[in-house]
Backbone as CSV, one residue per row, in Angstrom:
resi,resn,N_x,N_y,N_z,CA_x,CA_y,CA_z,C_x,C_y,C_z
1,MET,51.506,13.666,-114.197,50.665,12.505,-114.444,49.957,12.132,-113.142
2,SER,48.667,12.102,-113.184,47.900,11.776,-111.985,47.609,10.272,-111.944
3,PRO,47.456,9.720,-110.753,47.148,8.286,-110.644,45.737,7.982,-111.127
4,THR,45.538,6.742,-111.519,44.226,6.281,-111.966,43.708,5.268,-110.960
5,LEU,42.488,5.441,-110.516,41.859,4.504,-109.595,40.821,3.696,-110.362
6,TYR,41.074,2.398,-110.491,40.111,1.488,-111.097,39.266,0.952,-109.952
7,ALA,37.995,1.308,-109.912,37.200,1.020,-108.727,35.783,0.601,-109.074
8,HIS,35.196,-0.091,-108.112,33.765,-0.375,-108.177,33.103,0.565,-107.182
9,PRO,32.013,1.218,-107.571,31.410,2.218,-106.692,30.939,1.683,-105.340
10,PHE,30.653,0.390,-105.239,30.153,-0.152,-103.980,31.234,-0.829,-103.137
11,SER,32.448,-0.859,-103.617,33.535,-1.525,-102.898,34.002,-0.665,-101.727
12,SER,33.995,-1.243,-100.534,34.445,-0.488,-99.362,35.939,-0.195,-99.448
13,HIS,36.702,-1.082,-100.079,38.143,-0.842,-100.238,38.375,0.380,-101.127
14,CYS,37.629,0.470,-102.203,37.755,1.609,-103.115,37.291,2.897,-102.451
15,GLN,36.246,2.811,-101.638,35.747,3.997,-100.953,36.786,4.541,-99.981
16,LYS,37.524,3.652,-99.336,38.580,4.100,-98.416,39.668,4.853,-99.172
17,VAL,40.018,4.344,-100.342,41.033,5.021,-101.155,40.504,6.369,-101.628
18,LEU,39.237,6.413,-102.031,38.639,7.679,-102.464,38.678,8.727,-101.354
19,VAL,38.353,8.313,-100.138,38.375,9.247,-99.006,39.780,9.816,-98.830
20,ALA,40.781,8.955,-98.886,42.163,9.413,-98.714,42.577,10.360,-99.834
21,LEU,42.192,10.041,-101.067,42.545,10.916,-102.184,41.867,12.275,-102.070
22,TYR,40.586,12.273,-101.721,39.859,13.540,-101.590,40.372,14.363,-100.407
23,GLU,40.656,13.728,-99.282,41.128,14.460,-98.099,42.481,15.116,-98.340
24,ASN,43.312,14.477,-99.150,44.648,15.015,-99.419,44.714,15.820,-100.712
25,ASP,43.576,16.081,-101.311,43.495,16.867,-102.555,44.429,16.343,-103.639
26,VAL,44.444,15.034,-103.795,45.272,14.407,-104.824,44.467,14.345,-106.123
27,PRO,44.981,14.915,-107.200,44.263,14.788,-108.472,44.397,13.355,-108.993
28,PHE,43.286,12.779,-109.413,43.311,11.396,-109.893,42.212,11.193,-110.915
29,GLU,42.350,10.116,-111.674,41.334,9.742,-112.644,40.563,8.561,-112.078
30,TYR,39.259,8.663,-112.091,38.394,7.617,-111.524,37.793,6.817,-112.672
31,ARG,38.090,5.522,-112.702,37.585,4.650,-113.765,36.783,3.529,-113.123
32,THR,35.592,3.273,-113.649,34.736,2.225,-113.094,34.645,1.051,-114.056
33,ARG,34.069,-0.023,-113.580,33.972,-1.234,-114.384,32.983,-1.108,-115.531
34,GLU,32.138,-0.090,-115.510,31.199,0.109,-116.606,31.905,0.558,-117.883
35,ASP,33.093,1.117,-117.731,33.882,1.582,-118.866,34.701,0.403,-119.396
36,ALA,34.339,-0.097,-120.574,34.985,-1.292,-121.129,36.475,-1.072,-121.374
37,SER,36.852,0.102,-121.846,38.277,0.349,-122.092,39.061,0.376,-120.780
38,ALA,38.432,0.868,-119.701,39.101,0.883,-118.392,39.331,-0.533,-117.896
39,MET,38.350,-1.403,-118.092,38.497,-2.792,-117.647,39.581,-3.506,-118.451
40,ALA,39.662,-3.246,-119.744,40.704,-3.864,-120.565,42.079,-3.395,-120.113
41,GLU,42.197,-2.114,-119.790,43.470,-1.577,-119.317,43.829,-2.156,-117.952
42,ALA,42.839,-2.285,-117.070,43.090,-2.856,-115.744,43.548,-4.310,-115.860
43,ARG,42.921,-5.077,-116.756,43.340,-6.473,-116.951,44.770,-6.550,-117.466
44,ARG,45.125,-5.644,-118.384,46.489,-5.626,-118.915,47.494,-5.321,-117.804
45,LEU,47.156,-4.371,-116.945,48.043,-4.032,-115.829,48.179,-5.199,-114.860
46,LEU,47.082,-5.898,-114.594,47.147,-7.052,-113.696,47.994,-8.174,-114.296
47,ASP,47.864,-8.385,-115.603,48.689,-9.398,-116.261,50.169,-9.061,-116.135
48,LEU,50.495,-7.786,-116.280,51.894,-7.373,-116.117,52.369,-7.604,-114.688
49,ALA,51.521,-7.255,-113.729,51.901,-7.412,-112.326,52.096,-8.885,-111.972
50,TYR,51.188,-9.746,-112.427,51.331,-11.165,-112.130,52.535,-11.759,-112.833
51,GLY,52.805,-11.305,-114.039,53.991,-11.777,-114.753,55.261,-11.409,-114.013
52,TRP,55.306,-10.174,-113.494,56.473,-9.728,-112.733,56.632,-10.568,-111.466
53,LEU,55.511,-10.837,-110.790,55.561,-11.626,-109.565,56.032,-13.048,-109.833
54,GLU,55.552,-13.645,-110.898,55.982,-14.997,-111.247,57.469,-15.036,-111.522
55,GLN,57.990,-14.016,-112.203,59.422,-13.965,-112.475,60.216,-13.843,-111.180
56,ARG,59.713,-13.033,-110.246,60.415,-12.835,-108.974,60.435,-14.108,-108.133
57,LEU,59.343,-14.891,-108.216,59.239,-16.088,-107.391,59.804,-17.332,-108.066
58,GLU,60.156,-17.211,-109.333,60.683,-18.361,-110.062,61.970,-18.853,-109.395
59,GLY,62.011,-20.126,-109.148,63.193,-20.707,-108.515,63.183,-20.620,-107.007
60,ARG,62.124,-20.157,-106.432,62.052,-20.045,-104.970,61.114,-21.112,-104.410
61,THR,61.375,-22.337,-104.751,60.514,-23.426,-104.292,60.673,-23.669,-102.798
62,TRP,61.743,-23.182,-102.208,61.940,-23.369,-100.773,60.798,-22.744,-99.977
63,ALA,60.224,-21.650,-100.463,59.123,-21.004,-99.743,57.894,-21.912,-99.710
64,VAL,57.624,-22.578,-100.823,56.492,-23.503,-100.878,56.762,-24.702,-99.978
65,ASP,57.971,-25.223,-100.024,58.317,-26.373,-99.192,58.195,-26.052,-97.703
66,GLU,58.609,-24.839,-97.320,58.502,-24.451,-95.913,57.053,-24.275,-95.478
67,ALA,56.180,-23.898,-96.400,54.779,-23.633,-96.060,53.937,-24.900,-96.015
68,ARG,54.387,-25.992,-96.590,53.582,-27.209,-96.665,53.063,-27.703,-95.311
69,PRO,53.834,-27.707,-94.243,53.298,-28.197,-92.968,52.115,-27.375,-92.455
70,PHE,51.989,-26.141,-92.909,50.915,-25.271,-92.433,49.706,-25.277,-93.350
71,ARG,49.742,-26.056,-94.413,48.663,-26.096,-95.401,47.324,-26.471,-94.761
72,GLN,47.353,-27.306,-93.766,46.114,-27.777,-93.131,45.343,-26.654,-92.443
73,TYR,46.007,-25.554,-92.122,45.342,-24.455,-91.424,44.620,-23.494,-92.366
74,PHE,44.794,-23.668,-93.665,44.186,-22.763,-94.632,43.037,-23.459,-95.338
75,PRO,42.041,-22.697,-95.747,40.889,-23.308,-96.409,41.286,-23.943,-97.728
76,PRO,40.595,-24.991,-98.121,40.918,-25.625,-99.394,40.632,-24.677,-100.541
77,GLY,41.497,-24.711,-101.518,41.306,-23.823,-102.656,41.869,-24.443,-103.898
78,ALA,43.159,-24.450,-103.986,43.799,-24.970,-105.181,45.019,-25.799,-104.774
79,PRO,44.786,-26.999,-104.268,45.920,-27.803,-103.832,46.858,-28.183,-104.977
80,ASP,46.349,-28.147,-106.212,47.211,-28.479,-107.330,48.247,-27.393,-107.608
81,ARG,48.006,-26.151,-107.089,48.968,-25.058,-107.288,49.902,-24.925,-106.100
82,ASP,49.850,-25.780,-105.142,50.576,-25.638,-103.890,52.001,-26.093,-103.919
């Protein structure tokens, strides 16, 4: 089973991964955002990953409490999720 790269052709991050895959002769499947089924699959994978992360962090409020004094150093974004 070869890895699948979900990428945007103009993304420098994706281009770096492509260079590494090509240099090491790794067989892979290249999927772009123009492919609707690829985007649906990528969203499903991201939902699974975020769900796993939420489960891992559940009950770890101490990390948020420890980070509160440093909140002022980060740009405003979503203070309601802090």
